[in-house]
KEZA-605678 format. One record per residue: residue in one letter; x, y, z of N, C-alpha, C in turn. Coordinates in steps of 0.001 Angstrom, whole numbers, plus 524288, in hexadecimal, padded with zeros to 5 digits. Example, Ala and Ser with C-alpha at 12.3 -4.5 7.8 and 13.67 -1.06 7.14 Angstrom:
residues 2
A833867E9C681E788300C7EE6C81E78833907F31C81E78
S832327F73681BA8835667FBDC81BE4832648001E81EBE
This chain:
residues 356
X8034B7FB4F800008000080000800008036D804E180000
X80186808F77FD858046F80DDC7FD6D8056880FBD802FF
X80A4F810EF8043B80BB981234809AB809498175480B7B
X8084881AEC807E2805DA81FE18096A8003F81EE080B3C
X7FD4C81BC3808467F80181A59809D87F81D8177980F14
X7FBAC813C380F867FC10810A78145B7FD148142D8190A
X800BA817CC81887801FF81B5881CD57FD7281F0081E08
X7FAE7820F5819EA7F6668246881AAE7F21C821AE81DC2
X7F10081CD381C557ECC7819FA81EED7EE2C818C0824A0
X7F300817548259D7F4A68165282B0E7F44181B4482E54
X7F5DC81F9682C0F7F586824A782EB37EFD78261C82FBC
X7EC7E8252282BEB7E6FA8265D82C747E464822F58309F
X7E58981DF3830897E34D81A56834667E4C781BFC839EB
X7E98E81DDD83A937EB5181F9F83FBE7E84A824638419F
X7E5F88275583DF17E2FA82C0983F4D7DD3F82AD784078
X7DB7B8260283F937D5F582499840107D4F48221F84562
X7D1DC824B2848C67D0D28228184DEF7CC1481EE484E20
X7C96981E39849A87C46681B75849B67C469816BB84610
X7C8D081406845B67C92980FA4842077C53B80B4F8433E
X7C37C80AED8481B7BFAE806DF849897BA76807AC846B1
X7B97680C72844C57B4AC80D81841D87B45980A3783CDF
X7B8D18087683AEF7B8FC8058F836057B9547FFAD836DA
X7B93B7FDFB83BC27B9C07F86C83CFA7B5407F55483A99
X7B69C7F171837647B2DA7EDCE8350E7AEC27F07F831A6
X7B01E7F4FD82F6C7AC717F7DA82C1D7AD757F6B582656
X7A9637F751823337A9D97F6F381D7E7A9027FC6681B3C
X7ACB47FE1C818007ACB580378816027ACEA803618100F
X7A92A8060680DA07A9228069E807F67AB7E80BE18068A
X7AF2E80BCE802DD7B1A68109C800F67B0D3810CF7FB13
X7ADD9814A07F93D7ACF4815197F39C7B1328187B7F123
X7B20C8178F7EC0F7B62881A7B7E9597BB798195D7EBB7
X7BC79814707ECF67C0E0812FE7F05A7C645813D67EDFD
X7C6948153F7E8FD7CBBD8165C7E6C27CCE881C317E695
X7C95981F797E87C7CA678250B7E8E87CDDF8263F7ED92
X7D00C82AE77EDBF7D3F582C3D7F1B77D20182B637F74B
X7CDB982DD97F8C27CBD382D737FE207C9FE827E77FF4C
X7C6F2825A87FBB87C4EC8205D7FC8F7C94F81C5C7FCF0
X7CD3281CEA7F99D7D199819497F9A47D4618195B7FEEC
X7D52C81E04800FB7D7CC81E738060A7D45B81C8780A82
X7CF3381CE8809F47CBBB81A7F80DC97CC568148E80DCA
X7CC9C812408091E7CD6A80C9D808C07D29880B2780B54
X7D6C980DF380A097DBD780CEB80C787DB6D80D3A8126A
X7D8C7811438144D7D864811FA819F77D5E280D4281C9C
X7D15A80BA081AB37CE918076081D4F7D1768022E81CF2
X7D4078012F818917D6F57FC4B8180B7DBE07FC5981B65
X7DE71800D381BB97E2FB8013581F327E15380115824F0
X7DCBE80342826137DAB08030582B6A7D9DD7FD5C82D15
X7D7DC7FA308297E7D7497F49B82AA27DC7C7F22B82C21
X7E0817F377829227E59A7F11782A017E8187F2EE82F11
X7E75C7F7FC8305B7E9D27FA178350D7E6AB7F92783A02
X7E1797F95A8398D7DE287F91683E3A7DA907F45483E6D
X7DA6E7F14683A3F7D71D7ECA083A337D1527EDDD83AAE
X7CF7D7F1D0837F67CA0D7F383838817C6217F0298357A
X7C80C7ECF0831F17C4A17E99482ED37C0937ECD582BD6
X7C2697F1178299F7BF017F47E8267F7BEEF7F287820E4
X7BA437F19481EE37B9BC7EFAF8197D7B8BE7F456815E4
X7BBB17F490811A87BB5A7F8F080E037B9267F70E808CE
X7B4D17F9708072E7B29A7F880802027B3FE7FD337FEA6
X7B7227FC537FAB27B8E3800937F7497B5C5800677F239
X7B25D8044A7F17D7AF52804867ECAD7B285807637E890
X7B382804B47E4357B6E9806D37E0207B496805B17DABF
X7B56E809487D7347B398808817D1D17B7A7805827CEA5
X7BCA28064D7CFDC7C0EB803CE7CD037C3B7800057D0B0
X7C2787FB0B7D0397C4957F71B7D3D17CA7A7F6897D331
X7CC587F6B47CE617D1FC7F6207CD7A7D5017FA847D02A
X7D3147FF417CFB37D58D803B87D2497D573803097D836
X7D10D8012E7DA407D086800687DFE37D44C7FC407E1E0
X7D4D27F8127DEF37D8697F3E47E08F7DE0D7F5C67E08A
X7DF387F9617DCF97E4767FBB07DCE57E5377FF4E7E194
X7E143802737E2D17E196806077E7477E2678031E7EC66
X7DFC77FEB77ECE87DFCD7FBDE7F1DE7E2787F6887F151
X7E6867F6687EE117E9247F1717ECEB7EB4F7EEC77F1C9
X7ECDB7F1DA7F5AD7EF0A7EF987FA7D7EAE97ECD07FDC0
X7E5EE7EDCA7FCA17E1C57EBBC7FFF67DE497E7C17FD33
X7DFCC7E60D7F8847DC577E2AE7F5777DB557DD6C7F81B
X7DEE27DBD77FB847DE197D6F87FE747DBB77D7EE803CE
X7DA9B7DCBB805087D86D7DE2980A1F7D2887DD2580A0E
X7D0C37D9C880D7F7CB397D85580D9F7C7B77DCDC80F57
X7CA0F7E1058115A7C6F67E57B813197C5817E92F80E97
X7C7BE7E85F80A017C6A57EBB6805847C3B97E8B280154
X7BF727EAEE7FF777BCBA7E8B67FAF97BADB7ED2A7F77B
X7BA0C7EBF17F2887B89B7EFE97EEB47B2FA7EF337ECE1
X7B0517F3957EC407AB627F3B67E96A7AC917F6707E442
X7ACA87F3677E0087AE4E7F5747DAFA7A98A7F73E7D7DA
X7A86E7FC5E7D8247A3F27FE787D5587A43E8046A7D53B
X7A0F3806AF7D2017A03B80C537D1F179C8180DC07D65A
X79DC9811E17D93F79A668138F7DD8D79511815527DB8B
X794B48166F7D67A78FB8818217D43678C06813927D336
X78DC880ECC7D43578A5B80A3B7D3FE788C8808BB7D98E
X7841A8067D7DA4978278804DB7DF8778693801517E205
X78767801FF7E71378B877FF297E9DD789197FAC67ED0C
X78AFD7F6087EC167891A7F1777EEFF78D847EF0E7F21D
X78C5A7EDB57F703790257EAFA7FA5378D147E7CD7FE4F
X78E827E2EB7FEDD78B6F7DF5F8022078C3D7E03D807FD
X790E17E1E58097E792137E23880F137909F7E76481191
X7922F7E7EC8167B791407ECAA81981795327F0EA8180C
X793927F5C78183B797197FA3D8177F796207FE0D81BF8
X79A3F7FF5A81EDD799B2802DA8235679A4A80894821D2
X79E57809BA81EBC79F6B80F2181D387A07680F698175B
X79F0C813D5815067A043814D080F8B7A31981A0A80F1C
X7A75581A0B80C207A9FE81ED980A927A91681F64804AE
X7A5D2823158033F7A464823AB7FDB57A7F3827BF7FB2A
X7AC2C825CD7F8C57B022829457F67F7B076828CD7F095
X7ACCD826207EE227ACED8258B7E8717ABA082AB27E5C9
X7AE6A82BE07E19A7AD77830AC7DEA87B276833BA7DDE6
X7B333835B57D93E7B810838717D7EE7B7AB83E497D8F9
X7BC248408C7DABB7BC928463C7DB517C0BC848667D7A6
X7C28D845287D4127C6A4846BC7D06A7C4C684B217CCDB
X7C81184F047CC387C6C8853547C8B07C623851607C317
X7C94084D827C1927C8C784B4D7BC537C38C848847BBAA
X7C1ED845817BFAA7BCEF842B87BF5E7B85C846867BF3B
X7B8D684ACB7C2217B4AF84EBB7C2367B3E5851077BCBD
X7B829851C07B9ED7B7CC853CF7B4987B5EA84FB47B0AC
X7B7BA84AE17B14E7B6E0846F77AD367B285843157AE60
X7B1078427C7B3537AD4D83E647B4B07A965840377B8D3
X7A6EB844BA7B8077A388846E87BC1C79EBD843907BD54
X79CAF840C67B973797FC83DA17BA5A799208394F7BE4F
X79D9A836B57BDBD79EFE832907C17679FE0834BB7C6EB
X7A1F8839777C74C7A2B483BEA7CC6A79D6983CC17CF05
X799AE83EBE7CC197947383F957CE44791E883A637CFC3
X79272836737CC7179014831597CD8D7923F82EF47D28D
X7977382F357D342799D782CE47D7F0797F082F9C7DCE7
X79753834C77DC9C795CE837BF7E14078FF58379E7E25D
X78CD58361E7DE847872B835FF7DF5378521830637DF57
X7854F82DD17DADE7837F828617DA99786D3824EB7DE25
X78BF7825C47DE0278F75822A57E15078E3F823607E711
X78D67828397E8A578C1D829507EE1C786E7826D27EF99
X78323827247EC2277E10824B07ED1977EB881ECA7EDF4
X781DF81C387EAB2782C4816957EB4F7855B815527F088
X7891C818897F21278BC6817B87F712787F18185E7FB9B
X784B181C577FB61780FE81D567FF9C77CC9819187FFE3
X77B30817127FB6A7777B812B97FB66779D880DEE7FE11
X77EC380CDD7FCD978171808787FF5C781D9809648053C
X7835180E27806D1783D180F6680C6477E9780EB080F35
X77A618102B80C987753080F8C80EE7773CD809CB80F85
X774ED806C180B75773BC8012880BAA776DF7FE5680FDA
X77BBE7FFFF8108B77F3E7FD648144377EEE7FFC5819C3
X77BD1803E781A5277B608068B81F5D780CA807F582180
X783E980A8581E347894C80BE381FA97895E80F9F8244D
X78D8680F2F8276178E278129082BEA78EF38183F82A3F
X791EF819078261E792E281E52824357951F81E1281EB4
X793DA8220F81B8879638822AF8165A79928827D781654
X79DFC827AA8147C7A15482C51814357A1ED82DEB80E81
X7A123832F180D817A18A834F08082B7A5C883917807D5
X7AA45837D7805667AE3583BE1804517AC5B83F587FFD8
X7AA43843DA8012B7A860847987FD567ACBC84B797FC1D
X7AB61850317FA9F7AF48853F17F8F37AE0F859657FAEF
X7B22985C717FBC47B15D861E67FD3B7AEE4865087F8C7
X7AEFA862D17F4187ACD18659B7EF9A7A6E0866237EFC1
X7A43E8633C7F32D79E8B863C77F37279CFF869397F553
X7A09C86C0A7F7E179F5B8714F7F9B879EC1875257F52C
X7A136873F97F0C77A0C2877627EC487A36087CA77ED2D
X7A163880987EA917A380885DA7EAF57A0D0888AD7EF7D
X7A3EE889FA7F36F7A1D488C847F81A7A416891FE7F883
X7A0B0895D67F8C37A25F89B4A7F90A7A29A89D2B7FEB5
X7A6858A0747FFD57A6BE8A31A804D97A83B89FBF80979
X7AABA89B3E808847AC64897C280CC77B237896A580C45
X7B4DE89676810B57BA6A8950A810CA7BB4188F82812C7
X7B72788D3F815077B781888048174D7B21F88580816E4
X7B1E4880B8814C77ACE187E24813E67ABBE87A1681815
X7A75987AA681AC07A5838769C81E567A1FB872E081B50
X7A06286EBE81DF679D3186AC681B6C797B886CB281A10
X7961D8712581C11790E08732A81AE3790EB87765816B0
X7957C878ED814D7795D587CC58109F794C587A1B80B5E
X7925F87CF3807DC7917387AC0802B07913F87F1C7FEA4
X7943387E5F7FA6D79460882417F645791788806F7F174
X792D0882B27ED0979008881987E82E7935287E387E489
X7909E87B157E16C792FD877FD7DD3B78FA9878AD7D85C
X792178795D7D3F478F51879D47CEFE78F058746A7CC7E
X78A65872147CC1A78A0386CCB7C9E078B7886C877C41D
X78B9E871087C17878D1F871117BBF7792F2872127BB31
X795DB8726A7BF7579B90872717BF3779D4486CB77BF2E
X79FBE86B077BAEE7A0FC865717BA567A4578635F7BEC9
X7A775866BD7C1377AABA8652A7C5A97A770863407CA4A
X7A29E8651F7CA9179F75864297CF3579C9985EF07CF2D
X79D9D85BA67CB4579B8F8564B7CB8079D478539E7D089
X7A1F1854F17D2507A4188527E7D7077A1908548F7DC0B
X7A1EC859A77DD4E79F9B85B6F7E23A799A885B227E259
X7970885BFF7DDDE7915685BA47DDDC78F8D856147DF23
X79231852297DCF17909E84CC57DE067921984B207E38D
X7963D84D6F7E5AD7978084C767EB317935884EC97EEBE
X7913F8534F7ED4778CEE855977F0417882E851F37F03F
X786F084FD57EBAC7829084C2A7EB5478395847687EECA
X788718457B7EEB1789D1840F67F1F5788EE8422D7F7BD
X78A9A846CD7F969789C9848477FEE3783F88489080026
X780DF84A987FC7877B3584ADE7FD4A778CF845687FD9C
X77AE9841BF7FA987791983C4F7FAE077A2083A048004A
X77ECD83B088025E780088391E8079D77C1283B3180B92
X77B178404280B607775C8429380F0C771F08405480E4A
X7706F83F5B8097476B4283D2F8085B76AB7837AE80A87
X76EE68349480A1976EB582F4480C3E76E9382F5481234
X770F383337814927707D833B481A3F76ADD8352281BB5
X768AB838E8818EA7636083ABB81A0C75F548367281951
X75FD683390814F775BCF82FBC8139D75CBC82A60815FD
X761C2828DA8168C762E882383818477661C8233F81D4C
X7679B827B381F7776AA18279982453770528262D8238C
X77266826CB81ECF777DC8256C81DBC77B9B828E4820DD
X77F8F8268C823177839682965825FA7882182A8A8224C
X789AC82F75821E778DD8830DE81E43790ED835808204A
X795918363581DFC7989783B0681E7E79B0583C5C81940
X79BBC8416A8186C79E1584362813A37A3128464D814F6
X7A73484579811EB7AC1B8485C812637ACB284BC080D8D
X7AD0C850D180E437AE0285461809E07B3E18555F809AF
X7B66B85297806257BC1E85214806237BE90855B78021C
X7C30B857EB803877C5DD85B6B7FFFF7CB758599E7FF31
X7CD03858EF7FA577D27F8587F7F8C27D599854687FBD1
X7D3F684F857FB667D6F084B327FDB37DAF98493A7F9C6
X7DF8F847E47FBBF7E3BC845CE7F86F7E6B7841B27FB8F
X7EA0783EC27F8EE7ED5783B147FBB97EE7D836337F895
X7F11D8326A7FAF37F27382D8A7F84F7EDAC82AF17F5D8
X7EE7E828D47F14A7EA78826187EE3C7E6B9829CB7EB7D
X7E7E582EE47EB907E499832977E8BD7E55D831EF7E2DA
X7E158833127DFB97E20E832E47DA0E7E5538378D7D84E
X7E90A836AE7D4DA7EC3D83B097D3027EC4183B877CD12
X7EA49837A67CA5E7EA2B837E07C4A77E4AB8391A7C2C4
X7E43483CE27BF407DF3083E417BCE17DAF483F577C0F6
X7DC6A8423C7C5037D8AB8438E7C91B7D710849477C8CD
X7DADF84CC57C8897D9B2852427C7BF7D94B855867CCA4
X7D923853107D14A7D914856257D60B7DE97858127D74A
X7DEDE85C687DA177E3DC85F147DAE57E80285B7B7DD27
X7E6E5859067E18B7EAE7855DC7E4157EC59851197E0CA
X7E89784EDD7DE0B7E9C184A727DA947ED8384C107D649
X7EC7E850A17D3F67EFF08528D7CFD47F568853B47D1EE
X7F5B1856097D6927FAC6857337D8FB7FDD9852307D9DC
X7FB4584E467DC227FDFC8496F7DD707FF8A846717D886
X7FC44846A77D4907FD91844227CF9680298846787CD5C
X8032084B967CDB3807D984E337CBC080CA484C997CEE4
X80C2184C547D4038108D84ADA7D758812328453A7D648
X80E5C841BB7D5FB80F8483C2E7D52B8121383B3A7CFDE
X8103783E097CBE08123983D317C68E8165C8412D7C4F8
X8180C844567C8CF81C77847E77C80E81B9C84B9B7C372
X8171184E357C39E815E6852137BF9B814248571D7C249
X8145485B537BF7B812EC860617C1C780D408606E7C39D
X80C4B863437C7E0806F5864167C9BF804A4868B57C6CC
X80047867CF7C4347FDBC86BE17C11A7F8D486DB97C3F1
X7F897872BE7C5167F4018750C7C7927F09E877BF7C370
X7EB94876867C3847E7ED878EE7BFDD7E57687DDC7C222
X7E873880967C5757E6AD885767C7E87EB888883C7C9F4
X7EAB288C997CCC37EF3E88F357CF0F7F0EB88CA67D42B
X7EDE8888C07D5F57EF6F885B87DA8F7EE798885C7DFBF
X7EBA888CBA7DFBC7EAD988F907E4A37E61588D9C7E7AC
X7E2EF88A467E5507DE74888187E81F7E0658850B7ECDC
X7DDB5885AC7F12C7DF718833D7F6107DC6387E347F710
X7DF3187A217F8897DCC78751E7F9B57DF30872DE7FEB1
X7DC2D86F7C8013A7DE1B86C93805C07DD9A866C98047D
X7E1E4863F6804C07E1FB85E77803387E25285AF380804
X7DF23856D78080B7DEDD8533B80C7F7E11084DEF80AEA
X7E4E684C2380DCD7E74D8470780CC27E349842BA80DBA
X7E36683EAC80A847DF2783AE180A697DE688380B80F9F
X7E28483702812847E1C2834528178B7DEE2837D681B68
X7DFB883D0281B167DCB9840A281E4D7D6FA840AE81CA3
X7D60284053817887D0A8840088159E7CDF983B168178D
X7D0B3836AC817537CE7D831BF819377CD3E8322081F09
X7D0D083479822047CFD883523827A57CAE68385E82881
X7CA2583C8D825817C57783FBE8260A7C08683CB9824C5
X7C0B38399B820A57BC2D8367581F1E7BACA8329082365
X7BEB18300E825917BDC182C2D829B17BBC882EC482EB1
X7BDFD8335482FFB7BC228362A8349D7B6568377A8341D
X7B4C98392B82F707AF4B83A7B82E937ABE78359682EB0
X7ADE28314982C937AAF082C6E82CC37A9B182AD98325B
X7AD7882B76835D67ACD7829B783B417AA3282DD583EA9
X7ABCA832BA83E087A9F6836D28418F7A60B83AA083F23
X7A56E83A6D83A007A22283E428375679C7383DF5838F4
X799FD84285839397947E842D283AA3791298410D8360B
X78D4F83DFA83721789FF83B968332D787F683FA982F46
X7889A83E7C82A3978663841C18262278924846ED82548
X78DE7847878274B790A984C7F826EF794F184C50822BC
X79627850E98209A79A918518B81CFD79F128542381FDF
X7A3DC852C081E4F7A891854DF820BD7AC708568681C88
X7AE6A85B4581CFF7B2B085CF8819987B7AA85A1581B17
X7BAA4858768172D7BF93855C2818247C3BE8580281489
X7C73A85B0D816CD7CB4585DAF813BD7CFA385F5E81765
X7D46685F3C815757D8CF861318188A7D983866FD81758
X7D6E186A3981A617D71586FE08197E7DB878727D81C84
X7DEE186F4481EEA7E3188717C822137E7E3872FE81ED8
X7E8178712581A077EC9287258816AB7EAB68743A81150
X7E842878B8811067E6AB87AB980BE77EB6587CC0808DC
X7EBC287B2A803F47F00587CDF800907EDDF87E787FB48
X7F078882317F8C77EF678830F7F33E7F15C87E457F049
X7EE7D87CC27EC357EFE2877E27E9987F548878297E701
X7F6F687CC17E5727FC3D87D1D7E3358005E87C217E75B
X7FF3387D627EC50802DE87C4E7F0898031A8767C7F1C8
X7FEA3873D87F12F7FE9086E2A7F1E3801E086B997EDA0
X8013F86D737E8D68045E86B5F7E48580A2D86C2D7E580
X80B87870CC7E74881108871EA7E84B8132186EAC7ECCF
X80FE086DB17F0B48117886A6B7F519812EA864F37F33A
X80FC5862DA7EFB0810EC85DB07ED7C815F985DC77EA4E
X8168F861C27E71C81B4A862437E3EE820248628F7E762
X81FC28657C7EBAD8243C8662C7EF30825A8861337F21E
X821E885D917F29A82313858967F52D826BA855387F1E0
X826B1856237ECB4829C4852E27E92182CD0856497E54B
X83089859637E7328337485CEA7E3BF8368A85A0B7DF84
X8380A855327E0AE83B2B852367DCED8380B850A87D80D
X832EA851307D83582FAF84FAD7D3C282F25854117CFBC
X83113858A87D1148313985D0F7CD6582BCC85E437CB25
X827F085E937CE9D8229085FBC7CD198218C8658C7CDDD
X81E98867D97CA3E81D7D86D6F7CA8C8179986E607CAD2
X81635872EC7CCB3810C6874957CCE580FA4878007C829
X80BC2876737C50D80A79879267C035804D687B1A7C07A
X8040487FEA7BED67FEC2882217BEC47FCAE8821B7B92D
X7F7FD87FE37B87D7F5B687F5A7B34B7F0EE882D87B2C7
X7EF31883727AE087EA64886547ACF37E669882597AAF3
X7E31F880427AE767DFC587BDD7ACF27DB5A87D777A947
X7D9A3879BD7A62D7D53487A947A2AD7D02387A707A5D7
X7CBF887C4A7A3787C6E087C1E7A5FC7C5468767E7A719
X7C6CD872E37A3BF7C58586D5F7A4717C80D86B377A95E
X7CCF186C967AA487CFB386AD77AEF67CD1D86D0C7B3D9
X7CB6B871EF7B3957C9128748F7B8217C3F0872077B9D7
X7C15B86F477B64E7BC3F86D097B7897BC68869227BC0D
X7C0E6866B87BCF07C13B862CA7C10F7C227865017C672
X7C29C86A2B7C6E97C42486C827CBE47C00B870567CDDF
X7BFF4870F77D30B7BC64874B27D57D7BDE387A357D3D0
X7B9F687D4E7D2427BB0C8827F7D01B7BA74886DD7D41E
X7B85F885A67D8BF7B788889A27DCB97BB71888FF7E13B
X7BBB888CE77E4977BF4C88CBA7E90A7BD93888917ECEA
X7C1458853B7EE837C01C8812C7F25B7C1178835B7F7D1
X7BD20882E77FB287BD63884E9800807BF138808480428
X7C225881D78081A7C3FE87DED80BDB7BF6E87B8680ED8
X7C031876BF810A77BC3A87405813B37BD2A874C28198A
X7B8F78755C81C5F7B92E875678220F7B90F86FB8823E4
X7BD3686DE2826497BD9186863827EF7BCD3867BB82DD6
X7BAB386BB38306A7BA1E86B648361B7B66A86701837BD
X7B2A2865B68345F7AED6861A7835C37B16B85C4A8361E
X7B4BA85AFF832487B75B855E9832827BBC6855F983691
X7BE2D85A728375E7C24285ACA83B577C00685A00840CA
X7BB1085B5A841897B87D85A79846947B7E9854A6847CA
X7B84285166843BC7B81E84BB1844817BD7D8498884600
X7C18484CDC845B87C6C884B2A8470B7CA6C84AB98426C
X7C87984C1283DB17CBCB84B9E8390A7CF498506483868
X7D3FE84F6C836997D77585390834D27DB688512C83113
X7DD2E8543582D407E10F852238298F7E64C8515C82C46
X7E8F084D2182AE47EDEB84BE682D647F28C84C45829AA
X7F19784BE18248D7F5CE84BAB820B57F675850FF81E20
X7FAFA8535781ED47FC2A8586081C697FC9C857C28167C
X7FB7A85BED813A07FB7885BA580DEC800B3859D880BBE
X804ED85C0B80D8380A0C85A9980B6580B2A854CD80C34
X809D7852D6810CB80AA384D4D811EF80711849F780E85
X8022384BAD80DE67FE7A848B780AB0800168487C804FF
X8021784CD4802F9803FC84CEA7FD9180877849107FCDC
X80BFB84904800A381083845838004A80ECA83FCD80098
X80B3B83EA28042180948839418049D806B5837807FF7E
X803A483B007FD2F800D88399F7F865804A2838967F3EA
X8087883BFA7F34D80C6A83B297EF3480F74836207F02A
X810C3835137F511813A58304A7F6598105682B6D7F563
X80B3C82BE97F61B807BD8278B7F4F58084E825EA7EF3A
X80846829BF7EBB88089B8287C7E62680DFD826577E4B1
X81212828337E74C81747825FF7E6688177C820547E83E
X8150D81F467ECAC814D9819F17EEBE811BA816667EB11
X80D8B818757E8C980A73815687E51E80DAF813C57E062
X810FD817467DE8A8146C815EE7DA2A817EF8114E7DB90
X81A068115C7E04381D7080D157E1FF81A77808017E25B
X815A38083F7E468812878037F7E4FB811278012C7DFA4
X81009804987DBEA80ECA802C47D6A2813918001A7D438
X8182F802417D4FE81D047FFEF7D2E081DFB7FA887D535
X81CC87F9F07DA3E81D987F4E07DCD081A147F0A57DA87
X815577F24A7D8DA811B57EE8E7D678813857ECF57D11D
């Protein structure tokens, strides 16, 4: 197994005081090859090995071959099984399911431009299928990793709480993603109202880390890491002055788990590392400075209107994370350390591939 992932999971497990909550539980994770979902699978399987929790993981995946590659170290582990299907099809499973983490659905800027219908389907039809399954199985709780983008364009605010809400233009092609996430959140609330479903929502901003997609993704950190890994210049499609706060994936997983255990029924929680806001050009330069021997430069481009379609066009306002921090969550991994771990993960992957 990649040593960066292994170390991250051991570090994360040491931070979790409630591992007994997962004892003998069955957990379904949809979209299990995505960044957050993949790390959730790693966490529960490593938790079994370190703490003997006997947690069974059902990984719902559309591409079985890709999933088997992602989790190659665990293919003989009886605690892992795959449900090979599209989340947009009804989900059948004979056994009990205690918890569901519904993480299926792409946030890639490239997918938003090229495949908006599938994005909407995963967030609406897919969510409906997941909630129907949760209702049938009488699940203890369903967790939905949503997005900070559901807030839309908010005027006159410097910090967004979970009750703030701005505007979204449904005829802006970029908004296939946040509009369908809004519908998904409304579905969760409707299932609570009509069927008593227990759920929590995480409105997540800018997660990065080991196992993140870096090819043909289009998000800022993915593009930065792709350039570092392949030793090519980082190209910014703006002046780089936009400010972002990036959260390392193990901190995101910790926040999701904290909300699962301690979150108030039917509530949404902002999840973002707002303690280290940086202009994106400074983040790019930080990565470049970590590897001076690679002779990588920062280049500013003048993007076409087509390229701009995949990105948010309005000012992004910081999230107020006091609600999740009241549960005991706080980010532990500094940006510079997280960037280094992520780059080292990809270097380690190259070595593992060569050994095979």
